[in-house]
Every structure is written in structure tokens, then in C-alpha cells.
N, C-alpha and C positions, 0 to 999 in steps of 0.2 A: 592344814595340820590341826589336829584336835588339840584342844587346850589341855585337858587331862587325858592321860593315856594309861593303858594297862598292858603288861606283858604277862601272859599266863603260860607257864611251862608245865607240861603234863608228862609224867614219867612213871615208870614202874617203881620198883623198890630202889630208893636212893639214900645216900649218906652225905651229909654236909661236912664230913671230916676229911675230905680229899684235898684238892688243890687250892691255889690261892684265891680264885674267884669264889669257890664254895665257902671258904673261911670268911672272906669279905662279906658275902651275902649273909651268912649265919650271924656275923657280929652285929648287924643292924636289923635283923629280922625278928619277927615274933613267930614262934613255933606253936602250933596247936597240937598238944600232946594226945588228946583223945579224938583222933580223926578216923572216920570210917570212909574209905575210898569208894569211888564209884565212877560213873561216866560223866565227867565234868565237860568234856569236849563237845558233846552233842548239845548241851544247854548253852555253853559259851558261844558256840558258832551261830546260835539263833539270835544273839544280841545284835542290834543294828550297829553297823560299823565294825563288826568283827571280821578278821581275816586269818585264815590258816596259813602259816608261813614256816619256813625252815629257819633254824637259828641264824644262818647267814643273811636272811632276808628281813630281819626284824627292823633294822634302821630304815631300810627302803620303804617298808610298809608303813611305818610311823610317819615318814616324810610325805608319803602319798595320801595321808589323811586317815589311816586306820586308827580307830579309837581303842581297839582291843586286838592284840596279836596273840593268837593261839598257836603254841609251838608244841607239837607232839614228839616226844623223845623216845617213846616205847620203853625199852629196858637199857638205859645207857650205863656204860661202865663209868668209873670215876673220872677218867680223862674226858669222855664225851660230855658228861654232865658239867664238868668244870668249863669246858669250851663253850657250851651253850649258855651257862651263867655269865661267862665273860662277855659274850656277845650281847646278852640282855642288859647287863650293867653298863656296858659301853653305850648302848643306844638310849638308855634311860637318862632323864634329867630330873630336876626337882619336882616336876609335875607328873611323874610316872610312878605307877604302882607295879611292882614285880611280885608275882605270886608263883610259888612252886608247889604243885600238887602231885605228890607221888602216891604209890599204893600204901606207903607206911608213914607219910610225912605231909604236912601242910604248913607252909611258911609264907608270911607276908612281909614285904619290905618296901619302903618308899613312901609315897604320897599318903598322908593321913594315918600312918601307922605309928603307934607308940613304941619306939625302939627301947624304951626303958623297961617295958613289960618283960621282954625276953622270951617268955613262954606263958601259955595259959592252959589250964586243965579243963576248960569247957568242952563238953561233948560237941563235936562238929561232924557233919556229914557232907558228902559231895554236893548235895543239893543246896548247901549253904554258901558255897564258894561264889557262884555267879551273883546272887543278891548282895553279897558283901562287896565284891569289886565294883558292881554297878552303883551301889550306894556311895562309895568313895569317889568314883570317877564320873558321876552324873550320867551314867549310861542307862538307856531304857531297858527294862527287863521284860521278858515275855510274860503275858498275862497269866499263864498257867504255871508259873514258877511257884514251888511250894517251900523253898528254903527260907531261912531266917538270916538276918544280918549278924555277923559275929562282932558285936560291939566291944568285946574284950580285947580285940586287937587294935582298935581305933585310938587315935590320940585324943580325940574329943568325942564323947558319946552324943553330944548335941551338935555335930558337925554341920548339918543342914540348917538348923536353926541359927547358928552363929553366922553362916554365910548369908542368910536372909537379913539378919540384923545389920551386917556390914554393908550389904547392898542398899538397904533402906537409909542408913546414915549417909552413904555416898550420894544417893539421890537427893536427900535433903540439902546437902552441901552444894550440889549442882544447882538446885532450885534457888537457893539463896544467892549464889553467884550470878545467876541469870537475872534475878530481880534487881540486884545491885547494878548490873550492866544496863538494864532497861530504864533507868531513871533519866530524867531530863538533866541537861548539863548544869543548870542552876541548882539542882538538888544534890549534886555530887560534891560540892565544895561549900564550905562555910566561909563566905566572903563578906562578913559583917564589918 
């Protein structure tokens, strides 16, 4: 199972004012107000570890090791969108990023997202979705990707730098512990 996971829901025109799952998603999501839609699915499916699944197969795909679940909803009505969001939120844990990309809406919720932002007015394009989710979830992106990371939705703009600093500190602690354990028995105690 992948450590960090992404669920990408792709739809036509959508509204988050519908059912319970949509309201729950919207409450903790960051909405990108100036979003220009495009073909996100083609680029997302080129990412290593990506799998195209139906809403009912999200949990199974994540358990099978998929790092990115791409769910195409076409033009869902409010009930179908709510059901798909419910399945996605049910399968998600604290290490999961859920992204909803509609023709009129882009929203991020979960891993690495600053829920206090609420919304951002930054201009975003469909080509920016995959680099952003790949940046958050440590996924490799195709070499010819031209989009930019949407830093305005992130909890920390220095997310990767902070992860490296934490890893470096953990490595230093482990090296110190190994050095302490490798001492001779007479060096471990002060028996004066």
C-alpha cells in the first residue's frame, strides 16, 4: 500500500451545495476560484502508480497499492456526485489527498492542504493539477509536464524542505543511538 495516496475525481459541471458528503468535502477543502478546465485524466493516468477506477473501486485500488486513483464521473447529478465523494472520503485516511476537478470547479482536501484558506483566487489551469498532487504525494510526474504547483492550496509552501529537514534530524538521532550502543561495556557506565 502506498504511503501517500491521491484520489482524483474528474467531473463535468458540479456543485458542492448538494448532499452531506459534498458539504463535508467543501467544509475542509480549498477551492480554486479561477480554474480553467481541461483534460486532467490523460496526464494523471501517465503518472506511475495511477489507476482508473469506478467510485466503488477506490478502496480496493488503494489497498492494492495504487498511489493515484483517477475516477471519471462525466456529468454527474447531485446524488451521483455525493455518492462518489462519500466513497472517496470513506476510503481516504490522514495520508490521502482528495481532489475534485470539474469543468467549473477545482477543490483540494486532505493531505498537505491548508483548510484555513477556504479558497484562493490564483489563476489555475488543468495542467497545474497533476504537478500539484504529485508534489504533495511524492509521485513522479512525466518529464513533459508543463504545469506549476499550486502553492496557494498547501499547508506549507516549503513542504519538501521541511520533510528533508525532519529526515536529516531523524538520521542524526539514529546515528547517535547506534554510536551509544556500540561502546564497550566499561564505557557505558561510570563505575568510579
